[in-house]
MARKOL-161347 format. One record per residue (C-alpha): chain; x negated, y, z negated. Coordinates in steps of 0.5 Angstrom, whole numbers. Example, Ala and Ser with C-alpha at 12.3 -4.5 7.8 and 13.67 -1.06 7.14 Angstrom:
<atoms>
ATOM   chain       X       Y       Z
ATOM       A     -25      -9     -16
ATOM       A     -27      -2     -14
</atoms>
This chain:
<atoms>
ATOM   chain       X       Y       Z
ATOM       A     123     -12     118
ATOM       A     122     -12     111
ATOM       A     127     -15     106
ATOM       A     128     -13      99
ATOM       A     132     -14      93
ATOM       A     135      -9      88
ATOM       A     139     -11      81
ATOM       A     146     -10      81
ATOM       A     145      -5      75
ATOM       A     140      -1      79
ATOM       A     144       0      85
ATOM       A     149       5      82
ATOM       A     142       9      81
ATOM       A     140       8      88
ATOM       A     146      11      91
ATOM       A     146      17      86
ATOM       A     139      19      88
ATOM       A     141      18      95
ATOM       A     147      22      94
ATOM       A     143      28      91
ATOM       A     138      28      96
ATOM       A     142      27     103
ATOM       A     149      27     106
ATOM       A     152      21     105
ATOM       A     158      18     108
ATOM       A     161      12     106
ATOM       A     168       8     105
ATOM       A     172      11      99
ATOM       A     179      10      97
ATOM       A     185      14     100
ATOM       A     191      11      96
ATOM       A     192       4      98
ATOM       A     187       5     104
ATOM       A     180       7     106
ATOM       A     176      12     110
ATOM       A     169      14     111
ATOM       A     168      21     108
ATOM       A     162      25     105
ATOM       A     161      22      98
ATOM       A     161      27      92
ATOM       A     158      21      87
ATOM       A     156      14      87
ATOM       A     162      12      84
ATOM       A     167      14      90
ATOM       A     163       9      94
ATOM       A     167       3      95
ATOM       A     163      -3      99
ATOM       A     169      -8      97
ATOM       A     174      -4     102
ATOM       A     177      -9     108
ATOM       A     177      -4     113
ATOM       A     177       4     114
ATOM       A     183       7     117
ATOM       A     179      11     123
ATOM       A     172       8     125
ATOM       A     165      11     124
ATOM       A     165      13     131
ATOM       A     169      20     128
ATOM       A     162      22     125
ATOM       A     159      22     132
ATOM       A     165      24     136
ATOM       A     170      28     132
ATOM       A     177      27     133
ATOM       A     177      34     136
ATOM       A     170      37     138
ATOM       A     168      44     140
ATOM       A     163      43     145
ATOM       A     163      50     149
ATOM       A     164      57     146
ATOM       A     165      62     152
ATOM       A     166      70     153
ATOM       A     167      73     160
ATOM       A     161      70     164
ATOM       A     157      68     157
ATOM       A     157      61     154
ATOM       A     154      57     149
ATOM       A     154      50     146
ATOM       A     157      48     140
ATOM       A     153      42     138
ATOM       A     151      43     130
ATOM       A     147      37     128
ATOM       A     147      35     121
ATOM       A     142      29     119
ATOM       A     147      24     115
ATOM       A     147      17     112
ATOM       A     153      13     114
ATOM       A     153       8     109
ATOM       A     157       1     108
ATOM       A     158       0     115
ATOM       A     161      -7     117
ATOM       A     158     -11     122
ATOM       A     164     -11     127
ATOM       A     164      -3     127
ATOM       A     156      -3     128
ATOM       A     157      -7     134
ATOM       A     163      -2     136
ATOM       A     157       3     135
ATOM       A     153      -1     140
ATOM       A     158      -1     145
ATOM       A     159       7     145
ATOM       A     152       8     144
ATOM       A     151       5     151
ATOM       A     157       8     154
ATOM       A     155      15     152
ATOM       A     148      14     154
ATOM       A     148      12     161
ATOM       A     149      16     167
ATOM       A     151      23     165
ATOM       A     148      22     158
ATOM       A     153      25     153
ATOM       A     149      30     149
ATOM       A     154      32     144
ATOM       A     155      25     142
ATOM       A     148      23     142
ATOM       A     145      29     138
ATOM       A     149      27     132
ATOM       A     148      19     133
ATOM       A     140      20     133
ATOM       A     140      24     127
ATOM       A     144      19     123
ATOM       A     141      13     119
ATOM       A     146       7     119
ATOM       A     146       2     113
ATOM       A     151      -4     114
ATOM       A     154      -8     109
ATOM       A     157     -15     108
ATOM       A     165     -16     109
ATOM       A     167     -17     101
ATOM       A     174     -16     103
ATOM       A     178     -18     110
ATOM       A     183     -14     113
ATOM       A     190     -17     114
ATOM       A     190     -17     121
ATOM       A     182     -18     122
ATOM       A     180     -23     127
ATOM       A     172     -22     128
ATOM       A     171     -29     127
ATOM       A     173     -31     134
ATOM       A     172     -25     138
ATOM       A     165     -24     141
ATOM       A     161     -28     136
ATOM       A     155     -29     141
ATOM       A     154     -21     141
ATOM       A     150     -19     135
ATOM       A     150     -12     131
ATOM       A     143      -8     133
ATOM       A     144      -1     132
ATOM       A     143       0     125
ATOM       A     137       2     121
ATOM       A     138      -3     114
ATOM       A     143      -8     112
ATOM       A     146      -9     105
ATOM       A     149     -16     102
ATOM       A     152     -17      96
ATOM       A     149     -23      92
ATOM       A     150     -26      85
ATOM       A     145     -22      81
ATOM       A     145     -16      86
ATOM       A     143     -14      93
ATOM       A     139     -16      99
ATOM       A     137     -10     103
ATOM       A     134     -11     110
ATOM       A     130      -5     113
ATOM       A     130      -5     121
ATOM       A     127       2     122
ATOM       A     123       7     119
ATOM       A     129      11     117
ATOM       A     132       5     114
ATOM       A     125       4     110
ATOM       A     125      11     108
ATOM       A     131       9     104
ATOM       A     127       4      99
ATOM       A     124      10      96
ATOM       A     130      12      92
ATOM       A     131       5      89
ATOM       A     128       0      84
ATOM       A     127      -5      89
ATOM       A     122     -11      89
ATOM       A     120     -16      95
ATOM       A     126     -21      96
ATOM       A     125     -28      94
ATOM       A     127     -34      99
ATOM       A     133     -35      95
ATOM       A     136     -28      96
ATOM       A     135     -29     103
ATOM       A     139     -36     103
ATOM       A     144     -33      99
ATOM       A     145     -27     103
ATOM       A     145     -31     109
ATOM       A     151     -36     106
ATOM       A     155     -30     104
ATOM       A     155     -27     111
ATOM       A     156     -34     115
ATOM       A     162     -36     110
ATOM       A     166     -29     111
ATOM       A     166     -31     119
ATOM       A     171     -37     118
ATOM       A     176     -33     113
ATOM       A     179     -28     118
ATOM       A     187     -29     117
ATOM       A     188     -29     125
ATOM       A     184     -33     130
ATOM       A     184     -33     138
ATOM       A     185     -40     140
ATOM       A     180     -40     146
ATOM       A     173     -42     147
ATOM       A     168     -37     150
ATOM       A     170     -30     152
ATOM       A     169     -32     160
ATOM       A     175     -36     160
ATOM       A     179     -31     157
ATOM       A     176     -26     162
ATOM       A     178     -30     168
ATOM       A     185     -32     165
ATOM       A     187     -25     164
ATOM       A     184     -23     171
ATOM       A     189     -28     174
ATOM       A     195     -25     170
ATOM       A     194     -18     173
ATOM       A     200     -19     178
ATOM       A     204     -22     173
ATOM       A     209     -16     172
ATOM       A     214     -19     168
ATOM       A     209     -22     163
ATOM       A     206     -15     162
ATOM       A     213     -11     162
ATOM       A     215     -16     156
ATOM       A     209     -15     152
ATOM       A     210      -8     152
ATOM       A     218      -7     152
ATOM       A     218      -5     145
ATOM       A     212       0     146
ATOM       A     213       7     144
ATOM       A     207      10     148
ATOM       A     204      13     142
ATOM       A     197      11     143
ATOM       A     196       9     135
ATOM       A     192       3     138
ATOM       A     187       7     142
ATOM       A     186      12     137
ATOM       A     184       7     131
ATOM       A     180       3     136
ATOM       A     172       3     135
ATOM       A     171       2     142
ATOM       A     175       6     145
ATOM       A     172      12     148
ATOM       A     176      16     152
ATOM       A     177      24     151
ATOM       A     181      30     154
ATOM       A     178      37     155
ATOM       A     182      43     154
ATOM       A     180      51     154
ATOM       A     183      54     149
ATOM       A     183      62     150
ATOM       A     184      67     145
ATOM       A     189      73     145
ATOM       A     184      77     149
ATOM       A     184      73     155
ATOM       A     177      73     155
ATOM       A     174      69     150
ATOM       A     175      62     148
ATOM       A     173      55     146
ATOM       A     173      49     150
ATOM       A     174      43     146
ATOM       A     175      35     147
ATOM       A     180      31     143
ATOM       A     181      23     143
ATOM       A     185      21     148
ATOM       A     188      14     149
ATOM       A     191      10     156
ATOM       A     197       8     152
ATOM       A     200      15     152
ATOM       A     205      17     158
ATOM       A     200      23     160
ATOM       A     194      19     160
ATOM       A     194      17     167
ATOM       A     198      23     170
ATOM       A     195      28     175
ATOM       A     196      34     178
ATOM       A     197      34     186
ATOM       A     198      42     186
ATOM       A     204      47     187
ATOM       A     207      44     181
ATOM       A     207      37     184
ATOM       A     204      31     180
ATOM       A     203      24     180
ATOM       A     203      18     174
ATOM       A     199      12     177
ATOM       A     201       8     170
ATOM       A     208      11     169
ATOM       A     211       4     167
ATOM       A     209       2     160
ATOM       A     207      -5     162
ATOM       A     202      -2     167
ATOM       A     199       2     161
ATOM       A     199      -4     156
ATOM       A     196      -9     162
ATOM       A     190      -3     162
ATOM       A     189      -3     155
ATOM       A     188     -11     155
ATOM       A     184     -11     161
ATOM       A     179      -6     158
ATOM       A     178     -10     152
ATOM       A     177     -17     155
ATOM       A     175     -16     162
ATOM       A     173     -10     165
ATOM       A     167      -8     161
ATOM       A     164     -15     160
ATOM       A     158     -15     165
ATOM       A     156      -8     162
ATOM       A     157     -10     154
ATOM       A     155     -17     155
ATOM       A     162     -19     152
ATOM       A     169     -17     150
ATOM       A     170      -9     148
ATOM       A     173     -11     142
ATOM       A     170     -13     135
ATOM       A     176     -16     132
ATOM       A     177     -11     126
ATOM       A     185     -11     127
ATOM       A     186      -4     126
ATOM       A     190      -4     132
ATOM       A     195      -9     130
ATOM       A     195      -6     123
ATOM       A     197       1     126
ATOM       A     202      -1     131
ATOM       A     209       1     129
ATOM       A     213      -4     133
ATOM       A     207     -10     132
ATOM       A     206     -11     139
ATOM       A     199      -9     140
ATOM       A     195     -15     137
ATOM       A     190     -17     142
ATOM       A     190     -24     139
ATOM       A     198     -25     140
ATOM       A     197     -23     147
ATOM       A     191     -27     149
ATOM       A     193     -33     146
ATOM       A     200     -32     150
ATOM       A     196     -31     157
ATOM       A     192     -37     155
ATOM       A     198     -41     155
ATOM       A     201     -39     161
</atoms>
C-alpha cells in the first residue's frame, strides 16, 4: 500500500486526464439526487454526494442484462466486458460489493458478473455529506471494506490518495502526486472516523450477533410481522435500491420468427407478490410467501441473520436507500430492528 497527496488545485486536472484516457464512472447530479454515470468531463464529478439512487453494483450487474442469444439450436453468450474505473465509491458501497463478489463467486461462479467486476478499477472516496436516512455508523462497523483498488480522502488542502493494488497504483501516473506526509495521513484518518458518528439514524443495540439471535426468536411472531407490513405496497423498491440484494429473474424473449431470441435476467425482489410464486403444472401454482408479513419478515431475516456466518456480519451496510425509497415509510431496518430488540 502506498499513500500519496495531491493538492486541491491539481485534482481537477487529474480527473480530466483520467476521463480523457479511460471510461470513468462517477457520481453525478440528477436534479436533487445523484447517480453513478459515465463522466463526460471532470466538472460532472460530485464527490460531495450523499448517496446515489442505485448502488454501484449496476455497473457489473445491470438492471436488465442479456446473457444468451439463441437461434434454433445455436446460441452464444452476451458478455461484453469493458474496462472501467468506478470512481468515488463510498465505503459502505464498497462493503456491499465485497458481499456480492463473494456471493456471485462461490459455488456456481457467475461469469457475467465476475467478468465485469474483474475488468473494473474501484476508487473509493470519503463521505462528505450524509444521506438523510443513513445509519452506517452503527451497522456492521467491524466489517471493513476491502474490494477496492484505491481510496481518496478530501482533507483541508487537497486529497490523500491511498493505493492497494497495481490497478490503483497505475492511476498515480495521471496526476501530480507527492508522497503523503504524516499530517496528511492523520487528517484523513480523522475525517473518516468523525463521519461515523454523524449518521442521522442509530441502531439501539450492541453487537450484530445479539440482533441476529433476537430476530430469529421473533420468526414466529406473526402479529409483529403483519403489523410491520400492513402498509406495504409490495412494490419491491426497497429490494431494487439495496446494494446487497442479489436476486434476479431469468426470462426468454422470443422474436417474431419464434426461432430466435434473447435470454435476459432482471433484478428481482422478495417483497414483490410474484417472487415466491411457483408453478405446479397444469395451470396450478403455489405462493409460499403469499402474505405481506411473510415477505417482510424474509427481507429482515436476510439482512440481519441468514447470511451472517457467510459474510462475517449483517447483509446490510446502512446506506439508507431502502428507507428513502419506500413510499409508505416502513422499510427502514433501524425502526424494525429497534422494535424487535424491545420485544
